[in-house]
C-alpha positions as a Markdown table, in Angstrom:
| # | Residue | x | y | z |
|---|---|---|---|---|
| 1 | Unk | 79.3 | -7.6 | -84.0 |
| 2 | Unk | 76.4 | -9.9 | -83.4 |
| 3 | Unk | 74.0 | -7.0 | -83.1 |
| 4 | Unk | 75.4 | -5.5 | -86.3 |
| 5 | Unk | 74.8 | -8.8 | -88.1 |
| 6 | Unk | 71.2 | -9.0 | -86.8 |
| 7 | Unk | 70.6 | -5.5 | -87.9 |
| 8 | Unk | 72.0 | -6.2 | -91.3 |
| 9 | Unk | 69.8 | -9.3 | -91.7 |
| 10 | Unk | 66.7 | -7.4 | -90.5 |
| 11 | Unk | 67.5 | -4.6 | -93.0 |
| 12 | Unk | 67.8 | -7.2 | -95.8 |
| 13 | Unk | 64.4 | -8.7 | -94.9 |
| 14 | Unk | 62.8 | -5.3 | -94.8 |
| 15 | Unk | 64.4 | -4.5 | -98.2 |
| 16 | Unk | 63.0 | -7.7 | -99.6 |
| 17 | Unk | 59.6 | -7.1 | -98.3 |
| 18 | Unk | 59.6 | -3.5 | -99.6 |
| 19 | Unk | 60.4 | -4.7 | -103.1 |
| 20 | Unk | 57.6 | -7.4 | -103.2 |
| 21 | Unk | 54.4 | -6.3 | -104.9 |
| 22 | Unk | 50.9 | -7.5 | -105.7 |
| 23 | Unk | 51.0 | -8.5 | -109.4 |
| 24 | Unk | 47.6 | -8.5 | -111.0 |
| 25 | Unk | 47.3 | -10.8 | -114.0 |
| 26 | Unk | 44.3 | -10.3 | -116.4 |
| 27 | Unk | 42.3 | -12.9 | -118.2 |
| 28 | Unk | 40.2 | -11.9 | -121.2 |
| 29 | Unk | 38.1 | -15.0 | -122.0 |
| 30 | Unk | 34.7 | -15.6 | -123.5 |
| 31 | Unk | 32.7 | -16.3 | -120.3 |
| 32 | Unk | 29.6 | -15.6 | -122.4 |
| 33 | Unk | 29.2 | -16.2 | -126.1 |
| 34 | Unk | 29.8 | -19.1 | -128.5 |
| 35 | Unk | 32.5 | -20.8 | -126.5 |
| 36 | Unk | 31.3 | -20.1 | -123.0 |
| 37 | Unk | 31.5 | -23.8 | -122.1 |
| 38 | Unk | 35.3 | -23.8 | -122.7 |
| 39 | Unk | 36.1 | -20.6 | -120.8 |
| 40 | Unk | 35.8 | -21.9 | -117.2 |
| 41 | Unk | 38.4 | -24.6 | -117.8 |
| 42 | Unk | 40.7 | -22.1 | -119.4 |
| 43 | Unk | 40.4 | -19.7 | -116.5 |
| 44 | Unk | 41.0 | -22.5 | -114.0 |
| 45 | Unk | 44.1 | -23.6 | -115.9 |
| 46 | Unk | 45.5 | -20.1 | -115.9 |
| 47 | Unk | 44.6 | -19.5 | -112.2 |
| 48 | Unk | 46.3 | -22.8 | -111.3 |
| 49 | Unk | 49.6 | -21.5 | -112.6 |
| 50 | Unk | 49.2 | -18.2 | -110.9 |
| 51 | Unk | 48.4 | -19.8 | -107.5 |
| 52 | Unk | 51.4 | -22.2 | -107.9 |
| 53 | Unk | 53.8 | -19.2 | -108.5 |
| 54 | Unk | 52.2 | -17.1 | -105.8 |
| 55 | Unk | 52.3 | -19.9 | -103.2 |
| 56 | Unk | 56.0 | -20.5 | -103.9 |
| 57 | Unk | 57.0 | -17.0 | -102.6 |
| 58 | Unk | 59.8 | -17.1 | -105.1 |
| 59 | Unk | 58.6 | -14.5 | -107.7 |
| 60 | Unk | 60.3 | -11.1 | -107.4 |
| 61 | Unk | 61.1 | -11.1 | -103.7 |
| 62 | Unk | 58.0 | -12.8 | -102.6 |
| 63 | Unk | 55.5 | -10.9 | -104.8 |
| 64 | Unk | 51.9 | -12.3 | -104.8 |
| 65 | Unk | 49.9 | -13.0 | -108.0 |
| 66 | Unk | 46.2 | -12.0 | -108.2 |
| 67 | Unk | 44.0 | -13.1 | -111.1 |
| 68 | Unk | 41.5 | -10.6 | -112.5 |
| 69 | Unk | 38.9 | -12.0 | -114.9 |
| 70 | Unk | 37.3 | -10.1 | -117.8 |
| 71 | Unk | 34.6 | -11.3 | -120.3 |
| 72 | Unk | 35.7 | -10.9 | -123.9 |
| 73 | Unk | 32.5 | -12.5 | -125.2 |
| 74 | Unk | 34.7 | -14.2 | -127.8 |
| 75 | Unk | 33.0 | -12.5 | -130.8 |
| 76 | Unk | 32.2 | -8.9 | -129.8 |
| 77 | Unk | 35.3 | -6.9 | -130.6 |
| 78 | Unk | 34.0 | -3.7 | -128.9 |
| 79 | Unk | 33.2 | -5.6 | -125.7 |
| 80 | Unk | 36.5 | -7.4 | -125.7 |
| 81 | Unk | 38.4 | -4.1 | -126.2 |
| 82 | Unk | 36.5 | -2.5 | -123.4 |
| 83 | Unk | 37.3 | -5.5 | -121.2 |
| 84 | Unk | 41.0 | -5.3 | -121.9 |
| 85 | Unk | 41.0 | -1.5 | -121.4 |
| 86 | Unk | 39.5 | -2.0 | -118.0 |
| 87 | Unk | 42.0 | -4.7 | -117.1 |
| 88 | Unk | 44.9 | -2.5 | -118.1 |
| 89 | Unk | 43.8 | 1.0 | -117.0 |
| 90 | Unk | 41.6 | 0.3 | -114.0 |
| 91 | Unk | 43.1 | -2.9 | -112.7 |
| 92 | Unk | 46.7 | -2.3 | -113.7 |
| 93 | Unk | 47.4 | -5.8 | -114.8 |
| 94 | Unk | 51.0 | -6.7 | -115.8 |
| 95 | Unk | 49.9 | -9.2 | -118.5 |
| 96 | Unk | 46.8 | -10.8 | -120.0 |
| 97 | Unk | 45.9 | -14.4 | -120.7 |
| 98 | Unk | 43.9 | -13.9 | -123.9 |
| 99 | Unk | 42.1 | -13.1 | -126.1 |
| 100 | Unk | 40.2 | -16.3 | -126.5 |
| 101 | Unk | 39.0 | -15.9 | -130.1 |
| 102 | Unk | 41.0 | -14.5 | -133.0 |
| 103 | Unk | 38.9 | -11.5 | -134.1 |
| 104 | Unk | 38.5 | -10.0 | -130.6 |
| 105 | Unk | 42.1 | -10.8 | -129.8 |
| 106 | Unk | 43.3 | -8.8 | -132.8 |
| 107 | Unk | 41.0 | -5.9 | -131.8 |
| 108 | Unk | 42.1 | -5.9 | -128.2 |
| 109 | Unk | 45.8 | -6.2 | -129.1 |
| 110 | Unk | 45.8 | -3.4 | -131.7 |
| 111 | Unk | 43.4 | -1.0 | -129.9 |
| 112 | Unk | 44.5 | -1.3 | -126.3 |
| 113 | Unk | 47.4 | -3.7 | -125.4 |
| 114 | Unk | 49.9 | -2.4 | -127.9 |
| 115 | Unk | 49.3 | 1.3 | -127.2 |
| 116 | Unk | 49.6 | 0.6 | -123.5 |
| 117 | Unk | 52.6 | -1.7 | -123.7 |
| 118 | Unk | 51.0 | -4.7 | -122.1 |
| 119 | Unk | 51.7 | -8.3 | -123.1 |
| 120 | Unk | 48.9 | -10.7 | -124.2 |
| 121 | Unk | 49.5 | -14.4 | -124.5 |
| 122 | Unk | 46.6 | -16.2 | -126.0 |
| 123 | Unk | 45.9 | -19.9 | -125.3 |
| 124 | Unk | 43.4 | -20.3 | -128.2 |
| 125 | Unk | 43.4 | -17.5 | -130.8 |
| 126 | Unk | 44.6 | -19.4 | -133.8 |
| 127 | Unk | 44.0 | -17.2 | -136.9 |
| 128 | Unk | 47.0 | -17.3 | -139.3 |
| 129 | Unk | 46.7 | -13.5 | -139.4 |
| 130 | Unk | 48.1 | -13.3 | -135.9 |
| 131 | Unk | 51.4 | -14.7 | -137.1 |
| 132 | Unk | 52.3 | -11.5 | -138.9 |
| 133 | Unk | 50.4 | -8.8 | -137.0 |
| 134 | Unk | 52.3 | -5.7 | -135.9 |
| 135 | Unk | 52.5 | -6.3 | -132.1 |
| 136 | Unk | 55.8 | -4.6 | -131.0 |
| 137 | Unk | 56.8 | -7.9 | -129.4 |
| 138 | Unk | 53.8 | -7.9 | -127.1 |
| 139 | Unk | 51.8 | -10.8 | -128.4 |
| 140 | Unk | 52.4 | -14.5 | -128.1 |
| 141 | Unk | 50.3 | -17.7 | -128.2 |
| 142 | Unk | 50.6 | -21.1 | -126.7 |
| 143 | Unk | 48.3 | -22.5 | -129.4 |
| 144 | Unk | 49.5 | -23.1 | -133.0 |
| 145 | Unk | 48.4 | -21.2 | -136.1 |
| 146 | Unk | 45.4 | -22.7 | -138.0 |
| 147 | Unk | 47.7 | -22.9 | -141.0 |
| 148 | Unk | 49.0 | -26.0 | -139.3 |
| 149 | Unk | 45.5 | -27.3 | -138.2 |
| 150 | Unk | 44.3 | -27.1 | -141.8 |
| 151 | Unk | 47.2 | -29.4 | -142.8 |
| 152 | Unk | 46.4 | -31.9 | -140.0 |
| 153 | Unk | 42.7 | -32.0 | -140.7 |
| 154 | Unk | 43.4 | -32.6 | -144.4 |
| 155 | Unk | 45.8 | -35.4 | -143.6 |
| 156 | Unk | 43.3 | -37.2 | -141.3 |
| 157 | Unk | 40.5 | -36.9 | -143.9 |
| 158 | Unk | 42.6 | -38.3 | -146.7 |
| 159 | Unk | 43.7 | -41.2 | -144.5 |
| 160 | Unk | 40.1 | -42.0 | -143.9 |
| 161 | Unk | 39.3 | -42.0 | -147.6 |
| 162 | Unk | 37.3 | -38.8 | -147.7 |
| 163 | Unk | 37.9 | -37.4 | -151.2 |
| 164 | Unk | 35.4 | -34.5 | -151.3 |
| 165 | Unk | 33.9 | -32.4 | -148.6 |
| 166 | Unk | 31.7 | -29.3 | -148.0 |
| 167 | Unk | 32.9 | -26.6 | -145.6 |
| 168 | Unk | 30.8 | -24.3 | -143.5 |
| 169 | Unk | 32.6 | -21.7 | -141.3 |
| 170 | Unk | 31.7 | -19.1 | -138.8 |
| 171 | Unk | 31.9 | -15.7 | -140.4 |
| 172 | Unk | 34.9 | -14.2 | -138.7 |
| 173 | Unk | 38.7 | -14.2 | -138.7 |
| 174 | Unk | 39.0 | -17.6 | -137.1 |
| 175 | Unk | 36.4 | -19.3 | -139.3 |
| 176 | Unk | 37.6 | -17.9 | -142.6 |
| 177 | Unk | 41.3 | -18.4 | -141.8 |
| 178 | Unk | 40.9 | -22.0 | -140.8 |
| 179 | Unk | 38.5 | -22.8 | -143.6 |
| 180 | Unk | 40.8 | -21.4 | -146.2 |
| 181 | Unk | 43.9 | -23.1 | -144.8 |
| 182 | Unk | 42.1 | -26.4 | -144.8 |
| 183 | Unk | 40.7 | -26.0 | -148.3 |
| 184 | Unk | 44.2 | -25.2 | -149.7 |
| 185 | Unk | 45.8 | -28.2 | -148.0 |
| 186 | Unk | 43.0 | -30.6 | -148.9 |
| 187 | Unk | 43.0 | -29.5 | -152.5 |
| 188 | Unk | 46.8 | -29.8 | -152.6 |
| 189 | Unk | 46.5 | -33.4 | -151.4 |
| 190 | Unk | 44.0 | -34.3 | -154.1 |
| 191 | Unk | 40.8 | -33.7 | -152.4 |
| 192 | Unk | 37.8 | -31.7 | -153.7 |
| 193 | Unk | 36.0 | -28.9 | -151.8 |
| 194 | Unk | 32.5 | -28.8 | -153.1 |
| 195 | Unk | 31.6 | -25.5 | -151.3 |
| 196 | Unk | 33.2 | -23.2 | -148.8 |
| 197 | Unk | 30.6 | -21.0 | -147.3 |
| 198 | Unk | 30.1 | -18.8 | -144.2 |
| 199 | Unk | 27.4 | -19.0 | -141.6 |
| 200 | Unk | 26.5 | -16.4 | -139.0 |
| 201 | Unk | 26.2 | -17.1 | -135.3 |
| 202 | Unk | 23.1 | -16.4 | -133.3 |
| 203 | Unk | 20.5 | -17.7 | -135.7 |
| 204 | Unk | 17.6 | -19.9 | -134.6 |
| 205 | Unk | 17.4 | -21.8 | -137.9 |
| 206 | Unk | 20.2 | -23.0 | -140.2 |
| 207 | Unk | 18.0 | -25.0 | -142.6 |
| 208 | Unk | 18.7 | -22.6 | -145.5 |
| 209 | Unk | 22.5 | -22.8 | -145.0 |
| 210 | Unk | 22.3 | -26.6 | -144.8 |
| 211 | Unk | 20.2 | -26.8 | -148.0 |
| 212 | Unk | 22.9 | -25.0 | -149.9 |
| 213 | Unk | 25.6 | -27.2 | -148.5 |
| 214 | Unk | 23.6 | -30.4 | -149.3 |
| 215 | Unk | 23.1 | -29.2 | -152.9 |
| 216 | Unk | 26.9 | -28.9 | -153.3 |
| 217 | Unk | 27.3 | -32.4 | -151.7 |
| 218 | Unk | 30.2 | -34.1 | -150.2 |
| 219 | Unk | 31.2 | -37.2 | -148.3 |
| 220 | Unk | 31.5 | -35.1 | -145.1 |
| 221 | Unk | 30.7 | -31.7 | -143.8 |
| 222 | Unk | 33.6 | -29.8 | -142.2 |
| 223 | Unk | 32.1 | -27.5 | -139.5 |
| 224 | Unk | 34.5 | -24.7 | -138.7 |
| 225 | Unk | 32.3 | -23.1 | -136.0 |
| 226 | Unk | 31.6 | -22.7 | -132.3 |
| 227 | Unk | 30.1 | -25.5 | -130.3 |
| 228 | Unk | 27.9 | -23.2 | -128.2 |
| 229 | Unk | 26.6 | -21.3 | -131.2 |
| 230 | Unk | 26.2 | -21.6 | -135.0 |
| 231 | Unk | 28.4 | -24.7 | -135.4 |
| 232 | Unk | 26.0 | -26.8 | -133.4 |
| 233 | Unk | 23.0 | -25.1 | -135.1 |
| 234 | Unk | 24.3 | -26.2 | -138.5 |
| 235 | Unk | 24.9 | -29.8 | -137.3 |
| 236 | Unk | 21.4 | -29.9 | -135.8 |
| 237 | Unk | 19.9 | -28.8 | -139.1 |
| 238 | Unk | 22.0 | -31.3 | -141.1 |
| 239 | Unk | 21.0 | -34.2 | -138.9 |
| 240 | Unk | 17.4 | -33.3 | -138.9 |
| 241 | Unk | 17.3 | -33.1 | -142.7 |
| 242 | Unk | 19.6 | -36.0 | -143.3 |
| 243 | Unk | 21.9 | -33.8 | -145.4 |
| 244 | Unk | 25.1 | -35.2 | -143.9 |
| 245 | Unk | 26.0 | -38.2 | -141.8 |
| 246 | Unk | 29.7 | -37.6 | -141.3 |
| 247 | Unk | 31.1 | -34.4 | -139.7 |
| 248 | Unk | 34.6 | -33.2 | -139.3 |
| 249 | Unk | 35.1 | -31.0 | -136.2 |
| 250 | Unk | 38.1 | -28.6 | -135.7 |
| 251 | Unk | 39.0 | -27.1 | -132.3 |
| 252 | Unk | 36.1 | -24.7 | -131.9 |
| 253 | Unk | 33.7 | -27.6 | -131.9 |
| 254 | Unk | 35.7 | -30.3 | -130.0 |
| 255 | Unk | 34.6 | -30.7 | -126.4 |
| 256 | Unk | 32.2 | -32.3 | -124.0 |
| 257 | Unk | 29.5 | -29.9 | -125.0 |
| 258 | Unk | 29.5 | -31.5 | -128.5 |
| 259 | Unk | 28.9 | -34.9 | -127.0 |
| 260 | Unk | 26.2 | -33.5 | -124.7 |
| 261 | Unk | 24.5 | -31.8 | -127.7 |
| 262 | Unk | 24.4 | -34.8 | -130.0 |
| 263 | Unk | 25.3 | -38.0 | -128.3 |
| 264 | Unk | 25.4 | -41.0 | -130.7 |
| 265 | Unk | 23.8 | -38.9 | -133.5 |
| 266 | Unk | 27.4 | -38.0 | -134.7 |
| 267 | Unk | 28.8 | -41.5 | -134.5 |
| 268 | Unk | 31.4 | -41.9 | -137.2 |
| 269 | Unk | 32.5 | -38.3 | -137.1 |
| 270 | Unk | 35.9 | -37.1 | -136.0 |
| 271 | Unk | 38.1 | -34.1 | -135.4 |
| 272 | Unk | 41.2 | -32.6 | -133.8 |
| 273 | Unk | 42.3 | -29.9 | -131.4 |
| 274 | Unk | 45.6 | -28.7 | -130.1 |
| 275 | Unk | 46.8 | -30.9 | -127.2 |
| 276 | Unk | 50.1 | -32.5 | -126.4 |
| 277 | Unk | 50.8 | -35.9 | -124.9 |
| 278 | Unk | 53.5 | -36.9 | -122.5 |
| 279 | Unk | 54.6 | -36.4 | -118.9 |
| 280 | Unk | 53.7 | -32.6 | -118.9 |
| 281 | Unk | 50.1 | -33.2 | -119.9 |
| 282 | Unk | 49.7 | -36.1 | -117.5 |
| 283 | Unk | 51.0 | -34.0 | -114.6 |
| 284 | Unk | 48.7 | -31.1 | -115.5 |
| 285 | Unk | 45.7 | -33.4 | -115.7 |
| 286 | Unk | 46.5 | -34.8 | -112.2 |
| 287 | Unk | 46.9 | -31.3 | -110.8 |
| 288 | Unk | 43.6 | -30.1 | -112.4 |
| 289 | Unk | 41.7 | -33.1 | -111.0 |
| 290 | Unk | 43.1 | -32.3 | -107.5 |
| 291 | Unk | 42.1 | -28.7 | -108.0 |
| 292 | Unk | 38.5 | -29.7 | -108.9 |
| 293 | Unk | 38.3 | -29.0 | -112.7 |
| 294 | Unk | 38.7 | -31.0 | -116.0 |
| 295 | Unk | 42.1 | -30.3 | -117.3 |
| 296 | Unk | 41.3 | -32.2 | -120.6 |
| 297 | Unk | 38.9 | -29.4 | -121.6 |
| 298 | Unk | 39.9 | -27.5 | -124.7 |
| 299 | Unk | 42.8 | -25.0 | -124.2 |
| 300 | Unk | 42.9 | -25.4 | -120.4 |
| 301 | Unk | 46.5 | -26.7 | -120.6 |
| 302 | Unk | 47.4 | -23.9 | -123.0 |
| 303 | Unk | 46.0 | -21.4 | -120.5 |
| 304 | Unk | 48.1 | -22.8 | -117.7 |
| 305 | Unk | 51.1 | -22.5 | -120.0 |
| 306 | Unk | 50.3 | -18.9 | -121.0 |
| 307 | Unk | 50.1 | -17.7 | -117.3 |
| 308 | Unk | 53.2 | -19.7 | -116.4 |
| 309 | Unk | 55.2 | -18.3 | -119.3 |
| 310 | Unk | 54.4 | -14.7 | -118.2 |
| 311 | Unk | 55.4 | -15.2 | -114.6 |
| 312 | Unk | 58.6 | -17.1 | -115.4 |
| 313 | Unk | 59.5 | -14.4 | -117.9 |
| 314 | Unk | 59.1 | -11.8 | -115.1 |
| 315 | Unk | 61.5 | -13.8 | -112.9 |
| 316 | Unk | 64.0 | -14.0 | -115.8 |
| 317 | Unk | 63.8 | -10.3 | -116.4 |
| 318 | Unk | 63.7 | -9.5 | -112.6 |
| 319 | Unk | 60.8 | -7.1 | -113.4 |
| 320 | Unk | 57.0 | -7.2 | -113.7 |
| 321 | Unk | 57.1 | -4.4 | -116.3 |
| 322 | Unk | 55.7 | -6.0 | -119.5 |
| 323 | Unk | 57.9 | -3.8 | -121.7 |
| 324 | Unk | 60.9 | -5.4 | -120.0 |
| 325 | Unk | 59.8 | -9.1 | -119.5 |
| 326 | Unk | 58.4 | -9.4 | -123.0 |
| 327 | Unk | 62.0 | -9.8 | -124.2 |
| 328 | Unk | 62.4 | -13.0 | -122.1 |
| 329 | Unk | 59.4 | -15.0 | -123.2 |
| 330 | Unk | 61.2 | -16.8 | -126.1 |
| 331 | Unk | 64.2 | -17.6 | -124.0 |
| 332 | Unk | 62.1 | -19.0 | -121.2 |
| 333 | Unk | 60.0 | -21.1 | -123.7 |
| 334 | Unk | 62.9 | -22.7 | -125.6 |
| 335 | Unk | 66.2 | -24.5 | -125.2 |
| 336 | Unk | 68.8 | -24.3 | -123.7 |
| 337 | Unk | 68.0 | -24.9 | -120.0 |
| 338 | Unk | 66.4 | -27.2 | -117.5 |
| 339 | Unk | 63.1 | -28.5 | -118.7 |
| 340 | Unk | 60.2 | -27.3 | -116.5 |
| 341 | Unk | 56.9 | -29.2 | -116.3 |
| 342 | Unk | 53.6 | -28.4 | -114.6 |
| 343 | Unk | 54.0 | -28.4 | -110.9 |
| 344 | Unk | 57.6 | -27.4 | -111.2 |
| 345 | Unk | 57.2 | -23.6 | -111.5 |
| 346 | Unk | 58.9 | -23.1 | -108.1 |
| 347 | Unk | 61.9 | -25.1 | -109.4 |
| 348 | Unk | 61.9 | -22.9 | -112.5 |
| 349 | Unk | 61.8 | -19.7 | -110.4 |
| 350 | Unk | 64.7 | -20.9 | -108.3 |
| 351 | Unk | 66.9 | -21.5 | -111.3 |
| 352 | Unk | 66.0 | -18.2 | -112.9 |
| 353 | Unk | 66.6 | -16.3 | -109.6 |
| 354 | Unk | 70.0 | -17.9 | -109.5 |
| 355 | Unk | 70.8 | -16.7 | -113.0 |
| 356 | Unk | 70.3 | -20.1 | -114.7 |
| 357 | Unk | 68.4 | -21.0 | -117.8 |
| 358 | Unk | 65.1 | -23.0 | -118.2 |
| 359 | Unk | 63.3 | -24.6 | -121.1 |
| 360 | Unk | 59.6 | -24.4 | -120.2 |
| 361 | Unk | 57.9 | -27.4 | -121.6 |
| 362 | Unk | 54.7 | -27.1 | -119.6 |
| 363 | Unk | 51.4 | -28.9 | -120.2 |
| 364 | Unk | 51.3 | -28.5 | -124.0 |
| 365 | Unk | 54.9 | -29.2 | -125.0 |
| 366 | Unk | 55.8 | -25.6 | -125.5 |
| 367 | Unk | 58.4 | -24.8 | -128.2 |
| 368 | Unk | 58.0 | -21.4 | -129.7 |
| 369 | Unk | 58.9 | -20.5 | -133.3 |
| 370 | Unk | 59.8 | -17.1 | -134.6 |
| 371 | Unk | 56.3 | -15.6 | -134.7 |
| 372 | Unk | 56.0 | -16.2 | -130.9 |
| 373 | Unk | 53.7 | -19.2 | -131.3 |
| 374 | Unk | 54.0 | -22.9 | -130.8 |
| 375 | Unk | 54.7 | -25.2 | -133.7 |
| 376 | Unk | 51.7 | -27.4 | -132.6 |
| 377 | Unk | 50.8 | -30.9 | -131.5 |
| 378 | Unk | 47.2 | -32.0 | -132.3 |
| 379 | Unk | 45.0 | -34.6 | -130.6 |
| 380 | Unk | 42.9 | -36.6 | -133.0 |
| 381 | Unk | 39.5 | -37.6 | -131.6 |
| 382 | Unk | 36.6 | -39.8 | -132.8 |
| 383 | Unk | 32.9 | -39.7 | -131.8 |
| 384 | Unk | 31.1 | -43.0 | -131.4 |
| 385 | Unk | 28.2 | -44.3 | -129.3 |
| 386 | Unk | 27.8 | -41.0 | -127.5 |
| 387 | Unk | 31.5 | -40.7 | -126.4 |
| 388 | Unk | 34.6 | -38.8 | -127.5 |
| 389 | Unk | 37.7 | -41.0 | -127.8 |
| 390 | Unk | 41.3 | -39.9 | -128.2 |
| 391 | Unk | 42.7 | -41.7 | -131.3 |
| 392 | Unk | 46.3 | -40.3 | -131.1 |
| 393 | Unk | 48.5 | -37.3 | -131.5 |
| 394 | Unk | 50.1 | -35.6 | -134.5 |
């Protein structure tokens, strides 16, 4: 009998080992391009969650998780599509953290991910157009829509007594979507938009664009752009000509690179980006510091949450097939269930493996609404004396 029990136990172990797999997880992020300073922090956040799950040995009978990076460039839709195609067809990834920017995310999703039945969870693509895109249940995002950011930005400006403003936006889906959302909200609250005009990235000189903005006037210039590209170019030209002294910076501009670029030249300016407060964020920041990267960098926390959601959804579905586990994302992300914070992914896996429910809160206070996106908490920041300071959360 003892031999029989040992044989049975050995058979069970072999069966478990046989069902374990190497799960490749893709990342389509702009390692080059207008937000290249943000991409490393996002990649580190996603890889931190993947390592946490892989090290636990609790995902799908001890399956390991292997990250595979791909460069979306953030703005080149053709390059991003080629990257996602490689991740899916050549690497065989079971999910993709990305895209990073809205236009390339839309292109990659429609041209490659949907036809191949692979889930994408974006940490940072915020265009309102993604709320209604035909995605066959394969697209989610851990960042909120810019429809919400436009409202938050308008609220902050009105509270500061700014009644009229000029807007410049990068000429793509992200830029136009956020600029229009802000303009509508600001006008509704009684503000005046003096001009709402596009700028192209990649130019050496933005003096002509700034001259047109200055002619329209305004108490502040809203720069809906990219900190590593045209957005900073516009700010530089505006400072050099004295066209504007106060700038309003949404998420694509908020980061250490902005401080590095302009120091105390932008004192008195302010902005906002998606970021939650609370125990989940504090835990993530501590984990990131231990891992050797800055967890406060833009969308790093959201990238951790995107990867964690994918892997926890696989556990809930008991399958790494994205056409199966896509149906579990909303359940894992929302109540009811045990709340799961960063560093507690093993706990979440144990509960799911036992047939229980979890409510993944994560690093950015995840709570997904019907479109498969978060409702959104924003961090308000100010720029003074060469430093970026957190004012509060909304």
